[in-house]
C-alpha positions, 0 to 999 in steps of 0.5 A: 948945472942941469939935472943932466949934468948932475946925472952924468957926475953922479954916474962918474962917481959911481964908476970911480967908486967901483974901480976903487973897490974892486981894483985888483979883485977878480971879477966873478959871475956877477950877472944881475936879474936884469939879464933877459929882460924885455924892451920897455915901450916907447912910452915908458922909456926914461927921460934923458939923464935917467937909467933906462928900465926894462921889464924882467921876463915874465915877472912883470917887473920894471927894473933898471937895465944896470944892476949892482953886482956885489962880487967885486966889493964883497968877495975880495980878501980884505973887503968889508961890509962897509965897502959893500954899503958904499957900493950900494950908496953910490949905485943908489945915487947913480940911479941904480935900482936893482942889486944882486947879492949872495951868501957866497959873496961873503960881505955882500948881504950884510953890506947891502942890509946896512945900506938899504935901510928905508930904501929897501922898497926902491931896489929890486933885490935878489939873493941866493941860497947854495945848499943841497938839502932843504934844512940847509937852504932854510937856514941859509935863507933865514940868515940872509933875510937877517943880514939884509934886514928885510922880510922879503926879497924880490928873487931867490935863486939856487946857486950854481946849478950845472953839470960840473963836478962842484955844481948842484945837480938839477935832477937832484934839486927838483926831487920832491924832497929836493932844495928847489921845492923848498925854495918854492915854499919860501915863495908861498910863504911870502918871503920871495916874490920869484924863484929861479936858478943861477946856472953859470956853466952847462945848459939844464 
């Protein structure tokens, strides 16, 4: 069996497991950090059988074009951290090296922490804080790092910023005493490499 054949089988297994775990679940806004990535140069494109990579915006980071979003495996009623861990394992086996989690996805962070272990550095990992005060954001992020079993994530988002009534007001979040400056302090402390906002609704 060739490497190409093995890769195709691995990907089929990943898609199959994804379907088993996510069956019947409502697929939420699971866009991963690869969105908006620029084209890689011809010289840096992967050989046949590998997942293509792209440079993520202005970060300079090369990430796989497929990102594992953990809403389908982490959020549904009856799901467990072990379900998420199985998905992360399958994604790694398929060659995916980018994953997006959040406290709002219930079991996602704990499950990812269970699966990554010594392979943490292989994965471009993002998580989020959904908070309206600096204190709440700090507590949330500290818990995220604990569950993920890591000292640093690659991207830390302020979750769900927009114009709907239940969204976080960007003007409030950007105040000097707001949550976003608090997130920037986490970057300065070395606990995240990149910061951003997760906005699924109206443009900012």
